[in-house]
N, CA, C and O atoms as CSV, one atom per row, in Angstrom:
chain,resi,resn,atom,element,x,y,z
A,1,MET,N,N,114.361,74.829,132.771
A,1,MET,CA,C,113.763,75.842,133.540
A,1,MET,C,C,114.167,76.258,134.712
A,1,MET,O,O,114.871,75.525,135.407
A,2,SER,N,N,113.854,77.286,135.055
A,2,SER,CA,C,114.433,78.724,136.330
A,2,SER,C,C,113.671,78.195,137.169
A,2,SER,O,O,113.151,77.111,136.902
A,3,VAL,N,N,113.438,78.811,138.324
A,3,VAL,CA,C,113.544,78.700,139.923
A,3,VAL,C,C,114.023,79.924,140.614
A,3,VAL,O,O,115.243,80.050,140.727
A,4,LYS,N,N,113.286,80.794,141.067
A,4,LYS,CA,C,113.926,82.035,141.564
A,4,LYS,C,C,114.142,82.142,142.748
A,4,LYS,O,O,113.463,82.078,143.773
A,5,ARG,N,N,115.679,82.398,142.376
A,5,ARG,CA,C,115.999,82.104,144.565
A,5,ARG,C,C,115.984,81.903,146.058
A,5,ARG,O,O,116.409,81.186,146.964
A,6,LYS,N,N,114.787,83.614,145.612
A,6,LYS,CA,C,114.523,83.316,146.968
A,6,LYS,C,C,113.207,81.622,147.379
A,6,LYS,O,O,112.816,81.252,148.486
A,7,ASP,N,N,112.898,81.028,146.039
A,7,ASP,CA,C,112.161,79.266,146.385
A,7,ASP,C,C,112.400,78.819,146.385
A,7,ASP,O,O,111.979,77.692,146.647
A,8,LEU,N,N,113.916,79.371,145.917
A,8,LEU,CA,C,115.170,77.871,146.281
A,8,LEU,C,C,115.718,77.477,147.922
A,8,LEU,O,O,115.750,76.378,148.474
A,9,ILE,N,N,116.149,78.917,148.466
A,9,ILE,CA,C,115.974,78.921,149.898
A,9,ILE,C,C,114.907,78.891,150.458
A,9,ILE,O,O,114.851,77.962,151.265
A,10,LYS,N,N,114.211,79.360,150.414
A,10,LYS,CA,C,113.119,78.909,151.088
A,10,LYS,C,C,112.656,76.436,151.388
A,10,LYS,O,O,112.556,75.745,152.402
A,11,TYR,N,N,112.587,76.234,150.444
A,11,TYR,CA,C,113.264,74.985,149.706
A,11,TYR,C,C,113.981,74.512,150.404
A,11,TYR,O,O,113.655,73.524,151.061
A,12,LEU,N,N,115.471,75.196,150.504
A,12,LEU,CA,C,117.107,74.113,150.627
A,12,LEU,C,C,116.544,74.829,153.065
A,12,LEU,O,O,117.423,74.751,153.923
A,13,GLU,N,N,115.713,75.129,153.269
A,13,GLU,CA,C,115.647,75.788,154.292
A,13,GLU,C,C,114.390,74.643,155.514
A,13,GLU,O,O,114.306,74.246,156.676
A,14,GLU,N,N,113.664,74.584,154.195
A,14,GLU,CA,C,113.323,73.317,154.714
A,14,GLU,C,C,112.616,72.171,155.247
A,14,GLU,O,O,111.679,71.657,155.858
A,15,ASN,N,N,114.323,72.093,154.230
A,15,ASN,CA,C,114.602,70.929,153.495
A,15,ASN,C,C,115.831,70.277,155.559
A,15,ASN,O,O,116.578,69.375,155.937
A,16,GLY,N,N,115.342,71.245,155.966
A,16,GLY,CA,C,117.422,70.911,157.008
A,16,GLY,C,C,118.458,72.096,155.643
A,16,GLY,O,O,117.852,73.167,155.687
A,17,PHE,N,N,118.754,72.132,155.383
A,17,PHE,CA,C,119.623,73.140,155.343
A,17,PHE,C,C,119.665,74.534,155.884
A,17,PHE,O,O,118.607,74.871,156.415
A,18,TYR,N,N,120.832,75.629,155.885
A,18,TYR,CA,C,121.463,76.586,156.871
A,18,TYR,C,C,122.044,77.405,155.920
A,18,TYR,O,O,122.878,76.708,155.342
A,19,LEU,N,N,122.038,78.511,155.460
A,19,LEU,CA,C,123.232,79.336,154.746
A,19,LEU,C,C,124.052,79.289,155.790
A,19,LEU,O,O,123.712,79.679,156.907
A,20,LEU,N,N,126.268,78.360,155.258
A,20,LEU,CA,C,126.881,77.973,155.902
A,20,LEU,C,C,128.022,79.168,155.629
A,20,LEU,O,O,128.964,79.236,156.419
A,21,ARG,N,N,127.922,80.302,154.282
A,21,ARG,CA,C,129.012,81.313,154.575
A,21,ARG,C,C,128.966,81.844,152.645
A,21,ARG,O,O,128.950,81.240,151.572
A,22,GLU,N,N,128.961,83.086,153.032
A,22,GLU,CA,C,128.730,83.832,151.114
A,22,GLU,C,C,130.014,83.842,151.536
A,22,GLU,O,O,130.867,84.229,152.335
A,23,GLY,N,N,129.629,83.050,150.337
A,23,GLY,CA,C,131.078,83.465,149.224
A,23,GLY,C,C,130.431,85.106,148.205
A,23,GLY,O,O,129.552,85.968,148.173
A,24,GLY,N,N,131.932,84.505,147.397
A,24,GLY,CA,C,132.396,85.689,146.489
A,24,GLY,C,C,130.943,86.301,145.694
A,24,GLY,O,O,130.331,87.356,145.860
A,25,ASN,N,N,130.678,84.998,144.657
A,25,ASN,CA,C,128.905,85.044,143.907
A,25,ASN,C,C,127.558,83.992,143.927
A,25,ASN,O,O,126.571,83.872,143.202
A,26,HIS,N,N,128.223,83.061,145.563
A,26,HIS,CA,C,126.917,82.574,146.277
A,26,HIS,C,C,126.934,82.463,147.174
A,26,HIS,O,O,127.760,82.566,148.081
A,27,SER,N,N,126.289,82.300,147.100
A,27,SER,CA,C,125.235,81.766,148.523
A,27,SER,C,C,125.747,80.048,149.622
A,27,SER,O,O,124.937,79.152,149.857
A,28,ILE,N,N,126.546,80.044,149.876
A,28,ILE,CA,C,126.019,78.319,150.496
A,28,ILE,C,C,126.026,77.819,151.659
A,28,ILE,O,O,126.939,78.004,152.464
A,29,TYR,N,N,124.706,76.928,151.936
A,29,TYR,CA,C,124.184,75.991,151.930
A,29,TYR,C,C,124.715,74.505,152.305
A,29,TYR,O,O,125.241,73.728,151.508
A,30,THR,N,N,124.413,74.213,154.010
A,30,THR,CA,C,125.126,72.879,153.760
A,30,THR,C,C,124.201,72.677,154.677
A,30,THR,O,O,123.961,73.541,155.520
A,31,ASN,N,N,123.203,70.861,154.614
A,31,ASN,CA,C,122.968,70.819,156.128
A,31,ASN,C,C,123.561,69.553,156.592
A,31,ASN,O,O,122.953,68.578,157.034
A,32,ASP,N,N,124.967,69.714,156.417
A,32,ASP,CA,C,125.931,69.068,157.625
A,32,ASP,C,C,126.574,67.913,156.390
A,32,ASP,O,O,127.793,67.839,156.230
A,33,ILE,N,N,125.841,67.252,155.761
A,33,ILE,CA,C,125.900,66.118,154.297
A,33,ILE,C,C,126.728,66.680,153.573
A,33,ILE,O,O,127.946,66.859,153.557
A,34,LYS,N,N,125.168,67.129,152.499
A,34,LYS,CA,C,125.862,68.392,151.402
A,34,LYS,C,C,126.002,69.486,151.549
A,34,LYS,O,O,125.237,70.240,152.151
A,35,THR,N,N,126.889,69.722,151.084
A,35,THR,CA,C,126.671,71.461,150.446
A,35,THR,C,C,125.995,72.114,148.586
A,35,THR,O,O,125.828,71.427,147.578
A,36,ILE,N,N,125.779,73.506,148.757
A,36,ILE,CA,C,125.259,73.474,147.519
A,36,ILE,C,C,125.114,75.177,147.676
A,36,ILE,O,O,124.670,76.003,148.473
A,37,PRO,N,N,125.837,75.110,146.281
A,37,PRO,CA,C,126.320,76.859,145.856
A,37,PRO,C,C,125.067,77.020,145.443
A,37,PRO,O,O,124.541,76.453,144.486
A,38,VAL,N,N,124.394,78.107,146.459
A,38,VAL,CA,C,123.122,78.744,145.795
A,38,VAL,C,C,123.814,80.700,144.779
A,38,VAL,O,O,124.338,81.631,145.390
A,39,LYS,N,N,123.528,80.672,143.243
A,39,LYS,CA,C,123.865,81.870,142.567
A,39,LYS,C,C,122.895,82.535,143.279
A,39,LYS,O,O,121.940,82.189,143.974
A,40,ARG,N,N,123.528,83.894,142.824
A,40,ARG,CA,C,123.362,85.064,143.055
A,40,ARG,C,C,122.557,85.905,142.209
A,40,ARG,O,O,122.820,87.098,142.063
A,41,HIS,N,N,121.557,85.318,141.628
A,41,HIS,CA,C,120.138,86.384,140.710
A,41,HIS,C,C,119.499,85.491,141.172
A,41,HIS,O,O,119.569,84.492,141.889
A,42,SER,N,N,118.259,86.629,140.059
A,42,SER,CA,C,116.868,86.412,140.516
A,42,SER,C,C,116.545,85.107,140.167
A,42,SER,O,O,116.088,84.460,141.109
A,43,ALA,N,N,116.665,84.335,138.790
A,43,ALA,CA,C,115.955,83.080,138.854
A,43,ALA,C,C,117.279,82.611,138.852
A,43,ALA,O,O,118.132,83.455,138.576
A,44,ILE,N,N,117.812,80.998,139.192
A,44,ILE,CA,C,118.459,79.856,138.305
A,44,ILE,C,C,118.221,78.873,137.305
A,44,ILE,O,O,117.822,77.811,137.782
A,45,ASP,N,N,118.363,78.897,135.836
A,45,ASP,CA,C,118.172,77.746,135.104
A,45,ASP,C,C,118.572,77.104,134.880
A,45,ASP,O,O,118.579,76.800,133.688
A,46,PHE,N,N,119.370,76.204,135.987
A,46,PHE,CA,C,119.990,74.274,136.159
A,46,PHE,C,C,120.454,74.507,137.494
A,46,PHE,O,O,121.098,75.318,138.160
A,47,LEU,N,N,119.771,73.312,137.588
A,47,LEU,CA,C,120.226,73.211,139.652
A,47,LEU,C,C,120.231,71.695,139.152
A,47,LEU,O,O,119.529,71.049,138.374
A,48,ARG,N,N,121.646,71.347,140.169
A,48,ARG,CA,C,121.791,69.907,140.578
A,48,ARG,C,C,122.450,69.892,141.835
A,48,ARG,O,O,123.039,70.711,142.542
A,49,LEU,N,N,122.213,68.921,141.870
A,49,LEU,CA,C,121.604,68.230,143.758
A,49,LEU,C,C,122.199,67.078,144.017
A,49,LEU,O,O,121.983,66.442,145.048
A,50,SER,N,N,123.139,66.651,142.940
A,50,SER,CA,C,124.248,65.349,143.174
A,50,SER,C,C,125.835,65.779,143.278
A,50,SER,O,O,126.698,64.917,143.445
């Protein structure tokens, strides 16, 4: 299943996540409890939130 990067970021931000920093190949989002790296590709094939 593919998810568009912008849709994933929108979902994360609507659920309390914010951009913590930009890494080498990822944007790092956090809600102060969980940290999620988001690849810098237009489509993301797999997402693991656990």
